[in-house]
N, CA, C and O of each residue as an XYZ file, in Angstrom:
748
protein
N      27.221     24.785    -29.185
C      25.583     24.893    -28.361
C      25.461     26.064    -27.219
O      24.368     26.258    -26.688
N      26.152     26.530    -27.000
C      26.443     27.795    -26.128
C      25.733     28.766    -26.741
O      24.722     29.312    -26.298
N      26.330     28.992    -27.867
C      26.056     30.193    -28.790
C      24.927     30.286    -29.575
O      24.405     31.348    -29.916
N      24.438     28.857    -29.946
C      22.876     28.369    -30.425
C      22.204     28.772    -29.428
O      21.130     29.090    -29.937
N      22.107     29.048    -27.876
C      21.748     29.150    -26.969
C      21.238     31.282    -26.425
O      20.257     31.912    -26.028
N      22.924     31.572    -26.853
C      22.941     32.404    -26.264
C      22.508     33.837    -27.553
O      22.077     34.832    -26.968
N      22.553     33.925    -28.449
C      22.502     34.880    -28.905
C      21.008     35.657    -29.686
O      20.626     36.765    -30.064
N      20.453     34.003    -29.595
C      18.850     34.243    -29.974
C      18.245     34.652    -28.418
O      17.460     35.554    -28.127
N      18.714     33.942    -27.795
C      17.823     34.439    -26.793
C      18.326     35.780    -26.124
O      17.708     35.899    -25.066
N      19.224     36.871    -26.314
C      19.622     38.275    -26.053
C      18.933     38.874    -27.172
O      18.096     39.708    -26.827
N      19.043     38.697    -28.349
C      18.527     39.304    -29.578
C      16.457     39.252    -29.476
O      15.511     40.039    -29.452
N      16.649     38.200    -29.457
C      14.912     38.138    -28.922
C      14.344     39.051    -27.926
O      13.499     39.836    -28.357
N      14.670     39.111    -26.552
C      14.363     39.922    -25.913
C      14.794     41.232    -25.889
O      14.316     42.019    -25.072
N      15.745     41.604    -26.784
C      16.208     42.581    -27.224
C      17.141     43.636    -26.085
O      17.030     44.817    -25.757
N      18.254     42.315    -25.642
C      19.283     42.851    -24.414
C      20.072     43.365    -25.177
O      21.081     43.809    -24.629
N      20.000     43.491    -26.351
C      21.388     43.754    -27.063
C      22.489     45.058    -26.208
O      23.693     44.956    -25.973
N      21.651     46.108    -25.923
C      22.266     47.144    -25.083
C      23.226     46.673    -24.435
O      24.362     47.111    -24.614
N      22.887     45.402    -23.300
C      23.376     44.633    -22.035
C      24.480     44.438    -22.264
O      25.340     44.877    -21.500
N      24.851     43.624    -23.533
C      25.968     42.799    -24.303
C      27.372     43.889    -24.291
O      28.386     43.589    -23.662
N      27.255     45.100    -25.033
C      28.242     45.974    -25.138
C      29.321     44.929    -26.253
O      29.087     44.337    -27.306
N      30.032     45.016    -25.760
C      31.367     44.380    -26.587
C      32.064     43.440    -26.119
O      33.101     43.040    -26.647
N      31.471     42.900    -24.874
C      32.218     41.948    -23.845
C      31.648     40.666    -23.878
O      30.488     40.494    -24.252
N      32.246     39.925    -23.579
C      31.308     38.901    -23.260
C      31.049     38.484    -21.440
O      30.292     37.686    -20.886
N      31.822     39.215    -21.052
C      31.410     39.488    -19.683
C      30.102     40.345    -20.133
O      29.471     39.798    -19.229
N      29.565     40.819    -20.461
C      28.216     41.595    -20.299
C      27.514     40.806    -20.898
O      26.433     40.549    -20.369
N      27.849     40.136    -22.198
C      26.460     38.646    -22.807
C      26.330     37.440    -21.592
O      25.376     36.663    -21.615
N      27.312     37.368    -20.603
C      27.098     35.978    -19.778
C      26.509     36.887    -18.547
O      25.316     36.704    -18.308
N      27.064     37.653    -17.900
C      26.844     37.908    -16.590
C      25.894     39.061    -16.205
O      25.567     39.464    -15.089
N      25.422     39.623    -17.851
C      24.129     40.750    -17.615
C      23.067     40.721    -18.333
O      22.018     41.302    -18.054
N      23.269     40.064    -19.273
C      21.974     39.790    -20.568
C      21.657     38.872    -19.923
O      20.885     38.894    -18.964
N      22.368     37.704    -20.495
C      21.652     35.914    -20.057
C      20.761     36.183    -18.892
O      19.545     36.120    -19.076
N      21.402     36.579    -17.290
C      20.201     36.285    -16.493
C      19.192     37.424    -16.303
O      18.485     37.219    -15.316
N      18.948     38.413    -16.868
C      17.904     38.934    -17.275
C      17.258     38.214    -18.166
O      16.129     37.808    -17.891
N      17.841     37.929    -19.374
C      17.162     37.102    -20.131
C      16.059     35.913    -19.729
O      14.853     35.811    -19.952
N      17.079     35.009    -18.994
C      15.985     34.151    -18.603
C      15.286     34.399    -17.422
O      14.436     33.604    -17.018
N      15.679     35.852    -16.588
C      14.200     36.353    -15.014
C      12.906     36.777    -16.276
O      11.690     36.893    -16.127
N      13.549     36.895    -17.199
C      12.470     37.489    -17.929
C      11.501     36.388    -18.760
O      10.607     36.864    -19.459
N      11.631     35.203    -18.711
C      11.212     34.147    -19.173
C      10.713     32.953    -17.911
O      10.402     31.763    -17.952
N      10.804     33.754    -17.057
C      10.095     33.654    -15.314
C      10.337     32.249    -15.100
O      11.551     32.048    -15.099
N       9.474     30.889    -14.866
C      10.026     29.644    -14.223
C      10.925     28.895    -14.813
O      11.980     28.542    -14.284
N      10.417     28.502    -16.379
C      11.122     27.751    -17.255
C      12.505     28.827    -17.632
O      13.475     28.427    -18.276
N      12.405     29.890    -17.229
C      13.495     30.510    -18.111
C      14.996     30.303    -16.217
O      16.207     30.418    -16.029
N      13.751     29.969    -15.387
C      14.826     30.017    -14.085
C      15.537     28.525    -13.990
O      16.567     28.469    -13.318
N      15.057     27.311    -14.617
C      15.422     26.010    -14.595
C      16.283     25.953    -16.179
O      16.973     24.956    -16.388
N      16.227     26.757    -16.969
C      17.281     26.655    -18.309
C      18.227     27.506    -18.115
O      19.331     27.239    -18.589
N      18.039     28.732    -17.380
C      19.516     29.259    -16.713
C      20.164     28.540    -15.527
O      21.298     28.736    -15.089
N      19.356     27.778    -15.137
C      20.279     27.112    -14.239
C      21.037     25.865    -14.758
O      21.958     25.185    -14.306
N      20.496     25.842    -15.572
C      21.178     24.045    -16.640
C      22.191     24.785    -17.663
O      23.204     24.273    -18.140
N      21.736     26.029    -17.888
C      23.447     26.599    -18.885
C      24.360     27.391    -17.914
O      25.361     27.922    -18.394
N      24.184     27.477    -17.010
C      25.036     28.251    -16.117
C      25.954     26.599    -15.836
O      27.046     26.325    -16.333
N      25.313     25.898    -15.122
C      25.945     24.352    -14.674
C      26.605     24.158    -15.957
O      27.834     24.080    -15.960
N      25.918     24.064    -17.107
C      27.064     23.281    -17.896
C      27.879     24.417    -18.658
O      28.604     24.219    -19.632
N      27.620     25.703    -18.013
C      29.260     26.568    -18.511
C      30.160     26.495    -17.465
O      31.341     26.791    -17.645
N      29.611     26.025    -16.067
C      30.684     25.839    -15.380
C      31.068     24.838    -15.195
O      31.652     24.625    -14.133
N      30.882     23.703    -16.249
C      31.424     22.385    -16.006
C      32.787     22.675    -17.077
O      33.972     22.346    -17.013
N      31.711     23.715    -18.406
C      32.865     24.009    -19.327
C      34.187     24.714    -18.929
O      35.159     24.350    -19.591
N      34.387     25.541    -18.089
C      35.004     26.056    -17.613
C      35.896     25.766    -16.655
O      37.016     26.139    -16.309
N      34.909     24.837    -16.260
C      36.318     23.885    -15.296
C      37.332     22.970    -15.860
O      38.514     22.824    -15.547
N      36.549     22.334    -16.843
C      37.685     20.944    -17.241
C      38.480     22.085    -18.621
O      39.662     21.844    -18.869
N      37.852     23.141    -19.353
C      38.842     23.932    -19.832
C      39.833     24.365    -18.980
O      40.934     24.260    -19.521
N      39.898     24.957    -17.499
C      40.803     25.335    -16.511
C      41.704     24.011    -16.355
O      42.928     24.118    -16.282
N      41.115     22.861    -16.311
C      42.028     21.809    -15.497
C      42.970     21.426    -17.365
O      44.082     20.904    -17.440
N      42.250     21.800    -18.412
C      43.276     21.798    -19.809
C      44.161     22.683    -19.891
O      45.133     22.658    -20.647
N      43.868     23.550    -19.089
C      45.034     25.215    -19.537
C      46.259     24.800    -18.119
O      47.448     25.116    -18.162
N      45.650     24.103    -17.044
C      45.822     24.239    -16.064
C      47.377     23.008    -16.219
O      48.469     23.186    -15.679
N      47.044     22.023    -16.963
C      48.163     20.610    -16.917
C      49.181     22.017    -18.176
O      50.265     22.382    -17.720
N      48.959     22.343    -18.905
C      50.311     22.969    -19.435
C      51.170     23.922    -18.833
O      52.324     23.976    -19.256
N      50.674     24.987    -17.559
C      51.238     25.025    -16.871
C      52.099     24.403    -15.836
O      53.220     24.760    -15.473
N      51.397     23.440    -15.440
C      52.237     22.461    -14.209
C      52.857     21.448    -15.304
O      53.518     20.629    -14.665
N      52.923     21.160    -16.679
C      53.774     20.465    -17.449
C      55.277     21.316    -17.812
O      56.358     20.726    -17.814
N      55.150     22.634    -18.081
C      56.118     23.686    -17.786
C      56.955     23.730    -16.630
O      58.186     23.743    -16.670
N      56.362     23.749    -15.761
C      56.383     23.502    -13.704
C      57.922     22.645    -13.600
O      59.125     22.866    -13.460
N      57.022     21.609    -13.763
C      57.762     19.947    -13.735
C      59.001     20.028    -14.588
O      60.085     19.825    -14.040
N      58.946     20.325    -15.963
C      59.963     19.934    -16.754
C      61.300     21.014    -16.325
O      62.490     20.710    -16.243
N      60.566     22.554    -16.054
C      61.758     23.743    -15.432
C      62.327     23.367    -14.324
O      63.553     23.280    -14.258
N      61.290     23.002    -12.972
C      61.885     22.615    -11.822
C      62.435     21.169    -11.233
O      63.249     20.886    -10.354
N      61.787     20.554    -11.935
C      61.551     18.738    -11.431
C      60.903     18.455    -10.239
O      61.267     17.685     -9.350
N      59.964     19.107    -10.298
C      58.883     18.776     -9.109
C      57.802     17.577     -9.207
O      57.714     16.843    -10.191
N      57.381     17.526     -8.607
C      56.392     16.590     -8.693
C      55.008     17.012     -9.133
O      54.584     18.102     -8.749
N      54.055     16.010    -10.132
C      52.916     16.882    -10.658
C      51.697     17.608     -9.474
O      50.839     18.485     -9.576
N      52.262     16.539     -8.147
C      50.871     17.161     -7.689
C      51.060     18.381     -6.963
O      50.146     19.120     -6.595
N      52.717     18.626     -6.704
C      53.183     19.610     -6.292
C      53.549     21.292     -7.460
O      53.737     22.463     -7.129
N      53.513     20.659     -8.744
C      53.288     21.388     -9.508
C      51.839     21.980     -9.932
O      51.727     23.131    -10.352
N      51.074     21.367     -9.831
C      49.566     21.796    -10.648
C      49.063     21.683     -9.076
O      47.860     21.431     -9.140
N      49.481     21.763     -7.660
C      48.712     22.817     -6.721
C      49.301     23.965     -6.609
O      48.663     24.909     -6.143
N      50.793     24.140     -7.060
C      51.672     25.795     -6.718
C      50.885     26.444     -7.578
O      50.230     27.392     -7.147
N      50.783     26.041     -9.057
C      50.351     26.436    -10.423
C      48.789     27.064    -10.097
O      48.557     28.271    -10.154
N      47.776     26.054     -9.751
C      46.757     26.020     -9.260
C      46.934     27.532     -8.079
O      46.438     28.578     -8.499
N      47.460     27.557     -7.009
C      47.008     28.625     -6.226
C      47.569     29.736     -6.530
O      47.034     30.733     -6.046
N      48.633     29.919     -7.289
C      48.925     31.687     -7.726
C      48.026     31.774     -9.001
O      47.798     32.929     -9.360
N      47.506     30.847     -9.706
C      46.325     31.494    -10.698
C      45.256     31.838    -10.018
O      44.865     32.997    -10.154
N      44.502     30.905     -9.100
C      43.711     31.529     -8.140
C      43.777     33.066     -7.332
O      42.871     33.898     -7.379
N      44.812     33.193     -6.737
C      45.433     34.426     -6.604
C      45.334     35.705     -8.004
O      45.323     36.930     -8.123
N      45.300     35.006     -8.498
C      45.489     35.795     -9.667
C      44.044     36.222     -9.585
O      43.683     37.396     -9.661
N      43.490     35.506     -9.475
C      41.899     35.484    -10.291
C      40.852     36.076     -9.550
O      39.782     36.512     -9.975
N      41.474     36.027     -7.885
C      40.598     36.856     -6.689
C      39.869     38.105     -7.089
O      38.689     38.293     -6.792
N      40.590     38.941     -7.763
C      40.209     40.428     -7.883
C      39.130     40.403     -8.822
O      37.932     40.621     -8.639
N      40.020     39.975    -10.289
C      38.499     40.471    -11.331
C      37.163     39.531    -10.872
O      35.978     39.824    -11.035
N      37.760     38.234    -10.209
C      36.241     37.392    -10.110
C      35.392     38.887     -9.251
O      34.220     39.123     -9.545
N      35.989     39.606     -8.420
C      34.978     39.860     -7.756
C      34.780     41.603     -8.002
O      34.615     42.471     -7.145
N      34.861     41.729     -9.420
C      35.266     43.208     -9.794
C      34.757     42.956    -11.494
O      35.401     42.622    -12.489
N      33.685     43.199    -11.339
C      33.045     43.194    -12.579
C      33.458     43.868    -13.981
O      33.095     43.540    -15.111
N      34.635     45.278    -13.438
C      34.672     46.206    -14.545
C      36.292     45.513    -14.435
O      36.892     45.453    -15.509
N      36.807     45.145    -13.556
C      38.419     44.729    -13.833
C      38.809     43.399    -14.954
O      39.681     43.179    -15.795
N      37.363     42.550    -14.292
C      37.408     41.235    -15.667
C      36.932     41.994    -16.531
O      37.779     41.939    -17.423
N      36.072     42.727    -16.895
C      36.037     43.164    -18.188
C      36.579     43.796    -18.852
O      36.287     44.064    -20.017
N      37.904     44.331    -17.945
C      39.060     45.115    -18.580
C      40.171     44.217    -19.051
O      41.016     44.493    -19.902
N      39.992     42.676    -18.110
C      41.348     41.954    -18.682
C      40.675     41.063    -19.304
O      41.553     40.289    -19.684
N      39.610     40.629    -19.688
C      39.114     40.533    -21.013
C      40.048     41.440    -22.232
O      41.089     41.257    -22.863
N      38.979     42.520    -22.126
C      39.748     43.661    -23.374
C      41.080     43.563    -23.440
O      41.428     44.037    -24.521
N      42.382     43.028    -22.567
C      43.397     43.028    -22.606
C      43.747     41.999    -23.322
O      44.401     42.226    -24.340
N      43.352     40.407    -22.921
C      43.510     39.260    -23.444
C      43.314     39.109    -24.396
O      44.187     38.603    -25.102
N      41.737     39.559    -25.076
C      40.738     39.613    -26.610
C      41.713     40.477    -27.450
O      42.396     39.725    -28.145
N      41.999     41.650    -27.622
C      42.624     42.793    -27.775
C      43.985     42.688    -28.331
O      44.245     42.752    -29.533
N      44.848     42.519    -27.366
C      46.293     42.886    -27.222
C      46.573     41.596    -26.772
O      46.540     40.961    -27.826
N      46.698     41.203    -26.334
C      47.327     39.301    -25.815
C      47.632     38.694    -27.044
O      48.755     38.776    -27.542
N      46.422     37.913    -27.716
C      45.549     37.673    -28.726
C      46.597     37.928    -30.335
O      47.222     37.322    -31.205
N      46.128     39.464    -29.810
C      47.095     39.545    -32.071
C      48.153     39.522    -31.162
O      47.852     38.718    -30.280
N      48.967     39.890    -31.006
C      50.415     39.734    -30.404
C      50.625     38.740    -30.195
O      51.841     38.921    -30.251
N      50.504     37.198    -29.866
C      50.402     35.667    -30.130
C      50.705     35.961    -31.119
O      51.843     36.297    -31.448
N      49.339     35.871    -32.100
C      49.528     35.732    -33.775
C      50.095     36.546    -34.279
O      49.855     36.437    -35.481
N      50.636     37.218    -34.134
C      51.685     38.384    -34.995
C      53.398     37.456    -34.380
O      54.389     37.648    -35.086
N      53.490     36.905    -33.618
C      54.662     36.008    -32.911
C      54.602     34.477    -33.923
O      55.415     34.126    -34.779
N      53.612     33.918    -33.560
C      53.430     32.636    -34.763
C      53.646     33.076    -36.212
O      54.123     32.293    -37.032
N      53.390     33.990    -36.444
C      52.812     34.601    -37.691
C      54.522     34.510    -38.518
O      54.808     34.052    -39.624
N      55.362     35.105    -37.527
C      56.691     35.898    -38.181
C      57.292     34.257    -37.703
O      58.077     33.663    -38.442
N      56.877     33.737    -36.581
C      57.755     32.404    -36.505
C      57.679     31.266    -37.286
O      58.389     30.263    -37.367
N      56.474     31.700    -37.951
C      56.045     30.206    -39.274
C      56.698     30.902    -40.217
O      56.950     30.185    -41.185
N      57.089     32.045    -40.335
C      57.084     33.159    -41.940
C      58.567     33.012    -42.174
O      59.110     32.594    -43.196
N      59.220     33.490    -40.881
C      60.667     33.731    -41.005
C      61.530     32.663    -40.456
O      62.532     32.269    -41.053
N      61.253     32.331    -39.647
C      62.152     31.168    -38.540
C      62.219     29.832    -38.817
O      63.245     29.163    -38.936
N      61.057     29.460    -38.918
C      60.792     27.959    -39.305
C      59.698     27.863    -40.648
O      58.600     27.355    -40.874
N      60.593     28.581    -41.289
C      59.945     28.422    -42.903
C      59.883     27.504    -43.723
O      58.930     27.111    -44.395
N      61.511     26.962    -43.632
C      61.365     25.657    -44.394
C      60.749     24.717    -43.931
O      59.864     24.289    -44.672
N      60.904     24.090    -42.729
C      59.577     23.417    -42.186
C      58.017     23.592    -42.330
O      57.242     22.653    -42.509
N      57.638     24.988    -42.223
C      56.558     24.880    -42.478
C      56.114     24.585    -43.598
O      54.966     24.153    -43.709
N      57.020     24.776    -44.788
C      57.119     24.838    -46.342
C      56.357     23.233    -46.665
O      55.348     22.811    -47.230
N      57.653     22.634    -45.846
C      57.401     20.916    -46.298
C      56.199     20.398    -45.024
O      55.396     19.496    -45.262
N      56.240     21.071    -43.784
C      54.728     20.153    -43.661
C      53.574     20.936    -44.447
O      52.572     20.410    -43.964
N      53.269     21.579    -45.075
C      52.287     22.533    -45.809
C      51.892     21.402    -47.362
O      50.787     21.145    -47.839
N      53.230     20.948    -47.801
C      53.293     19.867    -48.546
C      53.162     18.517    -48.480
O      53.099     17.592    -49.291
N      53.136     18.659    -47.201
C      52.758     16.793    -46.901
C      51.535     16.331    -47.163
O      50.574     16.969    -46.733
N      51.341     15.194    -47.879
C      50.418     14.652    -47.946
C      49.017     16.078    -49.065
O      47.856     16.025    -49.470
N      49.780     16.765    -49.073
C      48.767     17.819    -50.099
C      49.004     17.150    -51.423
O      49.913     16.364    -51.692
N      47.816     17.687    -52.394
C      47.474     17.203    -53.237
C      48.702     18.004    -54.895
O      49.392     19.019    -54.798
N      48.610     17.396    -55.770
C      49.594     18.045    -56.639
C      49.786     19.747    -57.036
O      50.862     20.318    -57.217
N      48.140     20.470    -57.124
C      47.613     21.836    -57.375
C      48.316     22.421    -55.640
O      48.802     23.550    -55.577
N      48.292     21.879    -54.878
C      48.301     22.626    -53.358
C      50.284     22.354    -52.896
O      50.992     22.869    -52.031
N      50.551     21.349    -53.938
C      51.691     21.325    -53.518
C      52.639     22.466    -54.302
O      53.812     22.829    -54.208
N      51.875     22.708    -54.847
C      52.539     23.739    -55.750
C      51.796     25.594    -55.361
O      52.294     26.664    -55.711
N      51.297     25.507    -55.047
C      50.532     26.739    -54.429
C      51.589     26.925    -52.875
O      51.342     27.973    -52.278
N      52.432     26.238    -52.371
C      53.111     26.377    -51.089
C      53.851     27.315    -51.397
O      54.391     26.244    -51.673
N      54.549     28.320    -51.684
C      55.474     29.184    -52.517
C      54.790     30.276    -52.177
O      55.185     31.015    -51.276
N      53.411     30.552    -53.031
C      52.610     31.324    -53.027
C      52.052     31.596    -51.343
O      52.012     32.621    -50.663
N      51.843     30.836    -51.191
C      51.382     30.859    -49.421
C      52.462     31.064    -48.092
O      52.314     31.343    -46.902
N      53.609     30.768    -48.969
C      54.413     31.200    -47.852
C      54.880     32.654    -48.800
O      55.275     33.615    -48.140
N      54.866     32.690    -49.213
C      55.038     34.435    -49.789
C      53.904     35.589    -48.939
O      54.278     36.535    -48.246
N      52.459     35.199    -49.221
C      51.908     35.622    -48.653
C      51.828     35.846    -47.215
O      51.289     36.803    -46.660
N      52.711     34.380    -46.410
C      52.810     34.404    -45.034
C      53.589     35.321    -44.397
O      53.483     35.906    -43.319
N      54.589     35.332    -45.489
C      56.168     36.050    -44.586
C      55.785     37.986    -45.178
O      56.090     38.880    -44.389
N      55.167     38.341    -46.497
C      55.081     39.603    -46.209
C      53.715     40.450    -46.191
O      53.685     41.669    -46.028
N      52.946     39.891    -46.321
C      51.317     39.898    -46.098
C      50.993     40.382    -44.875
O      50.762     41.524    -44.476
N      51.030     38.593    -43.986
C      50.157     38.821    -42.836
C      50.919     39.780    -41.782
O      50.512     40.794    -41.216
N      52.319     39.032    -41.701
C      53.200     39.902    -40.677
C      52.523     41.745    -40.577
O      52.182     42.356    -39.564
N      52.524     42.158    -41.842
C      52.386     44.055    -41.551
C      50.781     44.098    -41.119
O      50.437     44.812    -40.177
N      49.934     43.396    -41.767
C      48.353     43.399    -41.380
C      47.648     43.401    -40.087
O      46.723     44.057    -39.609
N      49.088     41.578    -39.327
C      48.977     42.139    -37.880
C      49.060     43.021    -36.939
O      48.302     43.441    -36.065
N      50.580     43.316    -37.423
C      51.215     44.741    -36.961
C      49.805     45.852    -36.644
O      49.568     46.388    -35.562
N      49.248     45.950    -37.521
C      48.500     47.349    -38.020
C      47.142     46.925    -37.239
O      46.478     47.922    -36.954
N      46.612     45.817    -36.859
C      45.427     45.642    -36.355
C      46.421     45.983    -34.701
O      45.852     46.637    -33.827
N      47.634     45.551    -34.502
C      47.626     45.364    -33.291
C      48.255     47.020    -32.491
O      48.437     47.350    -31.319
N      48.400     47.605    -33.580
C      48.313     48.486    -33.145
C      47.734     49.775    -32.577
O      48.217     50.658    -31.868
N      46.306     49.551    -33.229
C      44.658     50.036    -33.338
C      44.434     49.155    -32.251
O      43.690     49.612    -31.384
N      44.858     48.069    -32.076
C      44.228     47.404    -30.532
C      45.024     47.637    -29.261
O      44.723     47.009    -28.245
N      45.935     48.430    -29.267
C      46.820     48.774    -28.495
C      46.516     50.020    -27.984
O      46.271     50.206    -26.792
N      46.519     51.037    -28.982
C      45.367     52.455    -29.014
C      44.655     52.237    -27.800
O      44.760     52.650    -26.645
N      43.493     51.048    -28.742
C      42.031     51.210    -27.686
C      42.334     50.650    -26.137
O      41.902     51.098    -25.075
N      43.237     49.500    -26.381
C      43.501     49.452    -24.635
C      44.066     49.848    -24.042
O      43.824     49.422    -22.913
N      45.215     50.880    -24.057
C      45.641     52.214    -23.343
C      44.479     53.130    -23.213
O      44.641     54.039    -22.399
N      43.628     53.098    -23.682
C      42.620     53.947    -23.727
C      41.854     53.297    -22.822
O      41.382     54.098    -22.015
N      41.466     51.931    -22.578
C      40.510     51.318    -21.816
C      40.761     51.098    -20.531
O      39.886     50.849    -19.701
N      42.623     51.223    -20.171
C      43.062     51.326    -18.635
C      43.325     52.280    -18.400
O      43.655     52.451    -17.226
N      43.353     53.611    -19.424
C      43.169     54.797    -18.557
C      42.145     55.179    -17.995
O      42.028     55.676    -16.875
N      41.070     54.868    -19.069
C      39.868     55.062    -18.385
C      39.339     54.343    -17.317
O      38.472     54.830    -16.591
N      39.866     53.034    -17.135
C      40.031     52.276    -15.589
C      40.030     52.881    -14.482
O      39.288     52.819    -13.502
N      41.113     53.594    -14.778
C      42.266     53.900    -14.089
C      41.408     55.508    -12.724
O      41.347     55.727    -11.514
N      40.939     56.191    -14.083
C      40.155     57.122    -13.681
C      39.061     57.299    -13.085
O      38.641     58.439    -12.890
């Protein structure tokens, strides 16, 4: 729903330049300007939008914290409360600096979006295509129609021979751009 609000508002008010290539620009630069340009109604809409955004962020954060807390519980055998509080404290401390520096937040967003996400996809594609190929092929065939069951070997071939190299090339390009962004941030 937010996407249905954000992009039409940005483009209708001509704020594309404030967005650049980052969600940070859209959320924290262009949208407040758009809501301000709307006058009193914009303040109300902006208030509801950012409250909804905060609720969405908090619920997502709780879900993500559960993954970290479960790993800590499994690894160290401590209580759920201690694991959640400890992991939450470490994550909060790591997030203070980016929360106070918009440029650092944009850099971290770029690193996560253009480097870590693509690297994760590459690892998953290699894992699915090469290490767990038999299990993945069985899962694809399970419940598939006869036509799609016959396509599983072709799908696995594409997954093995085409997908990882393409993702690796994208990762190399992204790595070059991310290194340039890190160097520009330092200077």
